[in-house]
C-alpha positions as CSV (number, residue, x, y, z in Angstrom):
1,M,0.0,0.0,0.0
2,L,1.1,3.5,-0.7
3,F,0.0,6.7,1.1
4,E,2.0,9.9,0.9
5,R,1.3,13.6,1.3
6,I,3.4,16.0,-0.8
7,E,3.8,19.5,0.6
8,S,4.6,22.5,-1.7
9,E,6.5,25.0,0.3
10,G,5.4,28.6,0.6
11,I,1.8,28.1,-0.5
12,A,1.3,25.4,2.0
13,H,-0.3,23.2,-0.6
14,Y,-0.9,19.5,0.1
15,S,-1.4,16.9,-2.5
16,Y,-1.7,13.1,-2.0
17,I,-0.7,9.8,-3.5
18,I,-2.8,6.7,-2.7
19,G,-2.0,3.3,-4.1
20,D,-2.5,-0.4,-3.8
21,G,-2.3,-3.4,-6.1
22,H,0.2,-1.5,-8.4
23,Q,-2.4,1.2,-9.1
24,A,-2.2,4.8,-7.7
25,I,-4.4,7.8,-7.6
26,V,-3.1,11.4,-7.1
27,I,-5.3,14.1,-5.6
28,D,-4.6,17.8,-6.4
29,P,-1.1,17.5,-8.0
30,R,1.2,20.4,-8.4
31,R,2.5,21.4,-11.8
32,D,6.1,20.2,-11.3
33,C,4.8,16.7,-11.1
34,D,8.0,14.6,-11.4
35,I,7.7,13.9,-7.6
36,Y,4.5,11.8,-8.1
37,I,6.1,9.8,-11.0
38,D,9.3,9.2,-9.0
39,R,7.5,8.1,-5.9
40,T,5.1,5.7,-7.7
41,L,7.6,4.2,-10.1
42,R,10.0,3.5,-7.2
43,R,7.3,1.4,-5.6
44,G,6.0,-0.3,-8.7
45,F,2.8,1.7,-9.0
46,R,1.1,3.1,-12.1
47,I,-0.9,6.3,-11.8
48,T,-4.4,5.6,-13.2
49,A,-6.5,8.5,-12.0
50,I,-6.0,12.2,-11.0
51,L,-8.7,13.7,-8.8
52,E,-9.2,17.5,-8.2
53,T,-11.1,18.8,-5.2
54,H,-11.9,22.2,-6.7
55,R,-10.8,24.8,-9.2
56,N,-7.8,26.1,-7.4
57,E,-6.9,29.8,-7.2
58,D,-3.5,30.0,-5.5
59,Y,-1.4,27.7,-7.7
60,V,-1.4,26.1,-11.1
61,I,-2.7,22.5,-10.8
62,G,-0.6,19.9,-12.5
63,S,-3.3,17.5,-13.7
64,T,-2.7,17.9,-17.5
65,E,1.0,17.7,-17.1
66,L,0.8,14.5,-15.0
67,A,-1.8,13.0,-17.3
68,S,0.4,13.6,-20.4
69,R,3.2,11.7,-18.7
70,T,1.3,8.8,-17.3
71,G,-1.9,8.4,-19.3
72,A,-4.0,8.8,-16.2
73,E,-7.6,9.9,-16.4
74,I,-8.4,13.4,-14.9
75,Y,-11.6,14.0,-12.9
76,H,-12.2,17.6,-12.0
77,A,-14.7,19.3,-9.7
78,D,-16.9,22.4,-10.4
79,E,-18.6,20.8,-13.3
80,Q,-20.5,24.0,-14.0
81,L,-17.2,25.6,-15.2
82,D,-15.9,25.4,-18.8
83,Y,-13.0,23.0,-18.3
84,Q,-10.9,22.3,-21.4
85,Y,-9.6,18.9,-20.1
86,G,-10.7,15.9,-18.2
87,Q,-14.2,14.9,-17.1
88,A,-16.4,16.0,-14.2
89,A,-16.4,13.9,-11.0
90,T,-20.0,13.2,-9.8
91,D,-21.4,12.8,-6.3
92,G,-21.1,9.2,-5.3
93,Q,-18.7,8.2,-8.1
94,S,-16.0,5.8,-7.0
95,W,-12.5,4.8,-8.1
96,Q,-10.5,1.6,-7.2
97,A,-6.8,1.2,-6.6
98,G,-6.3,-2.4,-5.6
99,Q,-8.2,-3.0,-2.4
100,L,-8.7,0.7,-1.8
101,K,-11.8,2.5,-2.8
102,I,-12.3,6.3,-3.1
103,T,-15.8,7.9,-3.3
104,A,-16.6,11.4,-4.3
105,I,-18.7,13.6,-1.9
106,H,-20.2,16.8,-3.3
107,S,-18.9,19.5,-0.9
108,P,-20.0,23.0,-2.1
109,G,-19.2,26.1,-0.2
110,H,-15.6,27.1,-1.0
111,T,-16.6,26.7,-4.7
112,L,-20.0,25.7,-6.1
113,G,-18.9,22.3,-7.2
114,S,-16.1,21.4,-4.6
115,M,-15.6,17.7,-4.1
116,S,-14.3,15.8,-1.1
117,Y,-13.0,12.2,-1.5
118,L,-13.5,9.5,1.1
119,L,-11.0,6.7,1.2
120,H,-12.0,3.3,2.5
121,D,-9.5,0.9,4.0
122,P,-9.0,-2.6,2.5
123,D,-11.9,-3.9,4.6
124,G,-14.2,-1.3,3.2
125,R,-14.4,0.9,6.3
126,P,-14.3,4.8,5.9
127,W,-10.8,5.8,6.8
128,I,-9.6,9.2,5.4
129,V,-11.4,12.1,3.8
130,F,-9.6,14.5,1.4
131,T,-11.5,17.7,2.0
132,G,-9.9,20.1,-0.4
133,D,-10.6,23.6,0.8
134,A,-13.9,22.8,2.5
135,L,-12.3,22.0,5.9
136,F,-8.8,22.7,7.2
137,A,-7.2,22.1,10.5
138,G,-8.6,24.9,12.6
139,D,-10.5,26.7,9.9
140,V,-12.9,26.3,6.9
141,G,-12.6,27.5,3.3
142,R,-13.1,31.1,2.3
143,V,-16.3,31.8,0.5
144,D,-15.6,35.3,-1.0
145,L,-14.0,34.2,-4.2
146,L,-17.1,34.6,-6.3
147,G,-17.7,38.1,-4.8
148,M,-19.2,39.3,-1.6
149,D,-22.7,39.4,-3.2
150,R,-22.6,35.5,-3.2
151,A,-20.6,35.0,0.0
152,E,-23.6,34.3,2.2
153,E,-25.1,31.9,-0.3
154,L,-21.8,30.0,-0.4
155,A,-21.4,30.2,3.4
156,G,-24.7,28.5,3.8
157,Q,-23.7,25.7,1.4
158,L,-20.4,25.3,3.3
159,Y,-22.4,25.0,6.6
160,D,-24.5,22.2,5.1
161,T,-21.4,20.5,3.7
162,L,-19.6,20.5,7.1
163,F,-22.5,19.7,9.4
164,D,-24.6,17.4,7.2
165,K,-21.9,15.6,5.3
166,L,-18.4,15.7,6.6
167,L,-18.9,15.7,10.3
168,T,-21.4,12.8,10.0
169,L,-18.5,10.6,8.7
170,G,-17.4,10.1,12.3
171,D,-14.8,11.4,14.7
172,D,-12.2,8.7,13.9
173,I,-12.0,9.8,10.2
174,I,-8.6,11.3,9.3
175,V,-8.9,14.7,7.6
176,C,-6.5,15.5,4.8
177,P,-7.1,19.1,3.5
178,A,-5.6,20.7,0.4
179,H,-3.7,23.3,2.5
180,G,-1.9,23.8,5.8
181,S,-1.0,26.8,7.9
182,G,0.2,29.8,5.8
183,S,-2.2,29.3,2.9
184,L,-4.2,32.2,1.5
185,C,-7.2,29.9,1.2
186,G,-8.0,30.3,4.9
187,S,-7.3,33.0,7.5
188,A,-6.7,31.0,10.6
189,I,-5.4,27.5,9.6
190,A,-3.9,25.8,12.6
191,E,-0.4,24.3,12.9
192,R,-1.8,20.7,13.3
193,T,0.1,18.8,10.7
194,W,-2.4,15.9,10.9
195,T,-5.9,16.1,12.2
196,T,-9.1,14.1,12.5
197,M,-12.8,14.9,12.3
198,G,-13.0,14.5,16.1
199,L,-10.2,17.0,16.7
200,E,-11.8,19.5,14.4
201,R,-15.2,19.0,16.0
202,R,-13.6,19.9,19.4
203,L,-10.9,22.5,18.4
204,N,-12.0,24.2,15.2
205,P,-13.6,27.5,16.2
206,M,-15.8,27.5,13.1
207,L,-17.3,24.1,14.0
208,Q,-18.4,25.5,17.3
209,L,-20.8,27.7,15.5
210,K,-23.7,25.2,15.2
211,D,-26.3,27.9,14.6
212,R,-26.5,28.3,10.8
213,P,-27.1,32.1,10.7
214,E,-24.2,32.6,13.1
215,F,-21.9,30.4,11.0
216,I,-22.9,32.3,7.8
217,A,-22.3,35.7,9.4
218,K,-18.8,34.6,10.6
219,A,-17.8,32.8,7.4
220,A,-19.0,35.4,4.9
221,R,-16.1,37.7,5.2
222,E,-13.8,39.2,2.6
223,L,-10.1,38.2,2.7
224,E,-7.1,39.6,0.8
225,R,-7.1,38.4,-2.8
226,P,-3.8,38.5,-4.6
227,P,-4.0,39.7,-8.2
228,Y,-2.5,36.5,-9.6
229,F,-5.5,34.5,-8.5
230,R,-7.3,35.6,-11.7
231,R,-4.6,34.0,-13.9
232,M,-4.8,30.8,-11.8
233,E,-8.5,30.7,-12.5
234,R,-7.9,30.7,-16.2
235,L,-5.0,28.3,-16.3
236,N,-6.8,25.9,-14.1
237,L,-9.7,25.7,-16.6
238,E,-7.5,25.5,-19.7
239,G,-4.9,23.1,-18.3
240,A,-1.3,24.1,-18.1
241,P,1.1,21.4,-19.3
242,L,4.9,22.1,-19.4
243,P,6.1,21.3,-22.9
244,G,9.6,20.0,-22.6
245,G,9.5,19.8,-18.9
246,L,10.7,22.3,-16.3
247,P,12.0,25.5,-17.9
248,A,15.7,26.0,-17.8
249,P,16.7,29.7,-17.8
250,V,19.7,30.3,-20.1
251,P,22.9,31.4,-18.3
252,L,23.7,34.9,-19.7
253,T,26.9,36.9,-19.6
254,A,26.7,40.3,-17.9
255,H,26.5,42.0,-21.2
256,E,23.8,39.8,-22.5
257,F,21.9,40.1,-19.3
258,A,22.1,43.9,-19.3
259,E,20.7,44.0,-22.9
260,K,17.8,41.7,-22.1
261,A,17.1,43.6,-18.8
262,Q,15.9,46.6,-20.9
263,T,12.7,44.7,-21.8
264,S,12.5,42.2,-18.9
265,I,11.8,42.0,-15.2
266,V,14.9,41.3,-13.2
267,L,14.0,39.1,-10.2
268,D,16.7,38.9,-7.5
269,T,16.2,35.9,-5.2
270,R,19.3,36.4,-3.1
271,S,19.2,37.2,0.6
272,N,18.2,40.6,1.8
273,L,21.7,41.5,2.9
274,S,23.2,40.5,-0.5
275,F,20.6,42.5,-2.4
276,C,21.0,45.7,-0.2
277,A,24.8,45.5,-0.7
278,A,24.6,45.4,-4.5
279,H,22.1,44.5,-7.2
280,V,21.3,45.0,-10.8
281,P,19.5,48.3,-11.2
282,Q,15.7,48.1,-11.2
283,S,15.7,44.6,-9.8
284,L,12.7,43.3,-7.8
285,S,14.0,41.6,-4.6
286,I,12.1,38.6,-3.3
287,W,14.2,36.1,-1.3
288,S,14.0,32.5,-2.6
289,E,11.8,31.1,0.1
290,G,9.6,34.1,-0.1
291,L,8.7,33.6,-3.8
292,P,5.6,31.5,-3.3
293,G,4.1,34.0,-0.9
294,F,5.0,37.3,-2.6
295,V,5.9,37.1,-6.2
296,G,2.2,36.9,-7.3
297,W,1.5,40.2,-5.7
298,F,4.2,42.2,-7.4
299,M,5.4,40.7,-10.7
300,P,3.4,41.0,-13.9
301,Y,2.9,38.1,-16.3
302,D,3.4,40.0,-19.6
303,K,7.2,40.4,-19.5
304,P,10.1,38.0,-19.7
305,I,11.9,37.2,-16.4
306,L,15.6,37.3,-15.7
307,L,16.9,35.7,-12.5
308,V,19.7,36.6,-10.2
309,N,20.2,34.0,-7.5
310,E,22.7,32.4,-5.2
311,S,20.8,29.2,-4.3
312,D,22.5,25.9,-4.1
313,D,19.5,24.5,-5.9
314,P,19.1,26.6,-9.1
315,N,15.8,24.9,-9.9
316,R,14.1,26.0,-6.6
317,A,13.2,29.4,-7.9
318,V,12.1,28.0,-11.2
319,R,9.8,25.5,-9.5
320,Y,8.3,28.2,-7.3
321,L,7.6,30.4,-10.3
322,I,6.1,27.9,-12.6
323,R,3.7,26.8,-9.8
324,L,2.3,30.3,-10.1
325,G,2.2,30.4,-13.8
326,Y,5.4,32.3,-14.5
327,D,6.7,30.5,-17.6
328,Q,8.7,33.2,-19.4
329,L,12.0,32.5,-17.6
330,V,14.4,33.6,-20.3
331,G,17.7,33.8,-18.5
332,S,19.9,33.9,-15.4
333,L,23.0,35.9,-14.6
334,A,26.0,33.7,-15.0
335,G,28.6,34.3,-12.4
336,G,26.3,36.4,-10.3
337,L,27.1,39.9,-9.1
338,L,30.8,39.2,-9.1
339,D,30.8,38.8,-12.9
340,W,28.4,41.7,-13.2
341,H,30.9,44.0,-11.5
342,M,33.9,42.6,-13.3
343,A,32.2,43.4,-16.6
344,G,32.0,47.1,-15.5
345,Q,28.2,47.1,-15.1
346,E,26.6,49.6,-12.7
347,S,24.8,48.4,-9.6
348,G,22.4,49.8,-7.1
349,A,22.4,49.5,-3.3
350,I,20.1,50.2,-0.4
351,R,21.2,51.5,3.0
352,T,20.6,49.2,6.0
353,V,20.4,50.0,9.7
354,T,20.0,47.7,12.7
355,V,16.9,47.9,14.7
356,Q,19.1,49.0,17.6
357,T,20.3,52.0,15.5
358,L,16.7,52.9,14.7
359,C,15.8,52.8,18.4
360,S,18.8,55.0,19.2
361,L,17.7,57.5,16.6
362,L,14.3,57.6,18.1
363,D,15.7,58.1,21.6
364,E,17.7,61.1,20.3
365,E,14.3,62.6,19.4
366,E,14.9,62.7,15.7
367,K,11.7,63.0,13.7
368,L,11.7,59.9,11.6
369,Y,9.4,58.4,9.0
370,I,9.0,54.7,9.7
371,L,7.1,52.5,7.2
372,D,5.8,49.4,8.9
373,V,5.0,46.8,6.2
374,R,3.6,44.1,8.6
375,S,0.0,43.2,8.5
376,S,-2.3,44.9,11.0
377,D,-3.0,41.6,12.8
378,E,0.7,41.0,13.1
379,A,1.4,44.5,14.5
380,T,-1.5,44.2,16.9
381,S,-0.4,40.9,18.3
382,A,3.4,41.5,18.3
383,G,3.5,45.2,19.1
384,E,3.1,48.5,17.2
385,I,5.7,51.2,16.7
386,P,4.2,54.5,17.8
387,N,3.8,57.1,15.0
388,A,4.9,54.6,12.3
389,Q,2.8,54.4,9.2
390,Q,1.5,51.0,8.6
391,I,1.0,49.8,5.0
392,H,0.9,46.1,4.6
393,I,3.4,45.1,2.0
394,T,0.7,43.6,-0.3
395,Q,-1.0,47.0,-0.4
396,L,2.2,49.0,-1.0
397,P,2.0,49.2,-4.9
398,H,-1.4,50.9,-4.6
399,R,-0.4,53.2,-1.7
400,M,3.0,54.5,-2.7
401,S,1.8,58.0,-2.9
402,E,1.5,58.0,0.9
403,V,5.2,57.4,1.3
404,P,7.3,60.7,1.4
405,R,10.1,61.3,-1.1
406,D,11.6,64.2,0.7
407,R,12.5,62.4,4.0
408,S,14.5,59.3,5.0
409,V,12.2,56.3,4.9
410,Y,13.0,53.6,7.4
411,I,11.3,50.4,6.4
412,F,10.4,47.9,9.1
413,C,9.0,44.4,9.3
414,G,9.6,41.4,11.5
415,S,13.1,40.6,10.2
416,G,14.1,42.7,7.3
417,L,13.1,40.3,4.5
418,R,9.8,41.9,3.6
419,S,11.4,45.4,4.2
420,T,13.8,44.6,1.4
421,V,11.0,43.6,-0.9
422,A,9.3,46.9,-0.1
423,A,12.5,48.9,-0.6
424,S,13.0,47.3,-4.0
425,L,9.5,48.2,-5.0
426,L,10.0,51.8,-3.9
427,Q,13.4,52.1,-5.6
428,R,12.0,50.9,-8.9
429,Q,9.6,53.8,-8.7
430,G,12.3,56.4,-8.0
431,W,12.6,56.5,-4.2
432,K,16.2,57.0,-3.2
433,N,16.5,58.0,0.5
434,M,15.6,54.7,2.2
435,A,16.9,52.4,4.8
436,V,16.0,48.8,5.5
437,V,15.8,48.1,9.2
438,L,17.5,44.8,10.0
439,G,16.3,42.7,12.9
440,G,12.8,43.0,14.2
441,L,10.8,43.2,17.4
442,A,13.2,40.9,19.2
443,G,15.9,43.6,19.0
444,W,13.6,46.5,19.8
445,S,14.9,48.5,22.8
446,S,13.8,52.2,22.3
447,V,13.3,53.9,25.7
448,S,11.4,57.0,24.4
449,C,9.4,54.9,21.9
450,P,8.3,51.7,23.5
451,L,6.1,49.3,21.6
452,K,2.4,49.7,22.1
């Protein structure tokens, strides 16, 4: 028997492989799908079916790519949508992999046609339910993606799904959602790596709201919606195979890179300290591990992408980018910034100060402009800086006019990573007098300006 969960970093996406009798089924695969093929071939399994729980919005699903490489049949949810691939799964439909049986359960709410899949053990007893985005550890799926005018309708459907279908499966059922903590598909997903229906019944705040109108009022709330979600919606109806496999950006000399940079986006995935010390002018800084969570907010799809990186795994950034539909990866800087400078190319830099230095400046009663790019929830829970202007980093592109150009701008977050992203966004739009504050709340020691 084969059962494995595959986690995609950054977007906290979970996909699953289930197999028995040399047959395997994959649920919600990611686009760089070699991992499913490797894991099944190693164990002597053939992937025969691919099941989707819903039309995803936060990543490009890999169903068409995996099917093209394995011959597996694709069954998608949300049959009311105009899919260009596969066939619709229907309520009660079942699939067999050896002695294991999987049955579809129509689970509307997050989307109109969401499906959960109930796995029975070899003796035919209900064992595991794959809930997609209907039910998470500690939270339930968001219902605002069709617009707030339909949020209450979908929240009511989600209530019926949870209380009339999923919870009735029994407390011993293992719950396997499509996302974990950190996903944009829920606002309060818990850190429980594995969970059961009984744990969720007891610990999930949303499942304590047994009154239907109360649940609807709580669930029908509007959450942040990254701009790239719209592109995911389209790609996940059309299908998004990867002809020729994973893209391989061509290594470019400094001169070639500089020429292409005139019509491309330069994405620098190095550490914040490396970027601040020196970078290709007009670069966008997003550290490698931050790509899944931030690149979709700030980088357009209509321009070629050039990479500057220092990762020991050159494919990591590529994998993160193609999972979000960024396919125009035309080149990378061969030799990095060392070769760039040896070729006589100009570079930019951003001043850095430690959080202790910022505290000292405040204690000297200097009037400073501090831009806090943390979320309001983060600032409230961890501590607010008096008189700082708070603009969440995801809102910065639309609120740059609020940031002064005639004063030093000290950019603050929890560590300096997001501050560097913000600084690169501002620098690309002409801001010059900036400083990234390194450190975070752990180093805060201002006497005259204590945290609120």
